[in-house]
C-alpha positions in Angstrom: -0.1 -0.1 0.2 1.1 3.6 -0.5 2.0 5.9 1.9 1.0 9.3 1.8 4.2 10.7 0.6 4.1 8.5 -2.5 0.7 9.2 -3.2 1.7 13.2 -3.1 4.7 12.4 -5.3 2.4 10.3 -7.4 0.0 13.2 -8.2 3.0 15.6 -8.7 4.6 13.8 -11.6 0.6 13.1 -13.0 0.2 16.7 -12.8 3.6 17.3 -14.5 2.6 15.2 -17.2 -0.4 16.8 -17.8 1.6 20.1 -18.2 3.6 18.8 -20.8 0.8 16.7 -22.9 -0.9 20.1 -22.7 2.3 22.3 -23.7 2.7 19.5 -26.8 -1.1 19.8 -27.9 -1.0 24.0 -27.6 2.1 24.2 -30.3 0.3 20.8 -32.4 -3.1 22.7 -32.4 -0.8 26.3 -33.0 -2.9 27.7 -30.2 0.2 29.2 -28.0 -1.4 32.0 -26.5 -4.8 31.1 -26.9 -6.8 32.2 -24.1 -8.5 29.1 -23.3 -5.6 27.2 -23.2 -3.7 29.5 -20.9 -6.4 29.3 -18.6 -6.1 25.4 -18.7 -1.8 25.7 -18.1 -2.6 28.1 -15.3 -4.2 26.2 -13.1 -2.2 23.2 -14.0 1.1 25.1 -13.1 -1.0 26.3 -9.4 -1.8 22.7 -8.5 1.7 21.7 -9.1 3.0 24.5 -7.0 0.5 23.0 -4.2 1.5 19.8 -5.1 5.1 20.7 -4.4 4.6 22.2 -1.2 2.6 19.2 0.0 5.5 16.7 -0.8 7.8 19.1 0.8 5.5 19.6 4.0 5.2 15.8 4.0 8.8 15.0 3.6 9.6 17.2 6.3 6.7 15.4 8.7 8.2 12.0 8.1 11.6 13.4 9.2 10.3 15.2 12.0 11.2 18.4 11.0 7.5 20.0 11.2 
């Protein structure tokens, strides 16, 4: 069974993959700068920032630093 930090790290990896795939799609469809895609990308980046914070927090908790 996955512990909490492994789950958070996996979520982070999936989100990074979603960001890469969205950027590739934007270029493929020549939609770079398109408002709808820009919003999607900003949402994924914000989600990624939160996931990174969650990973750091969980690691600190596991090491007894927090």
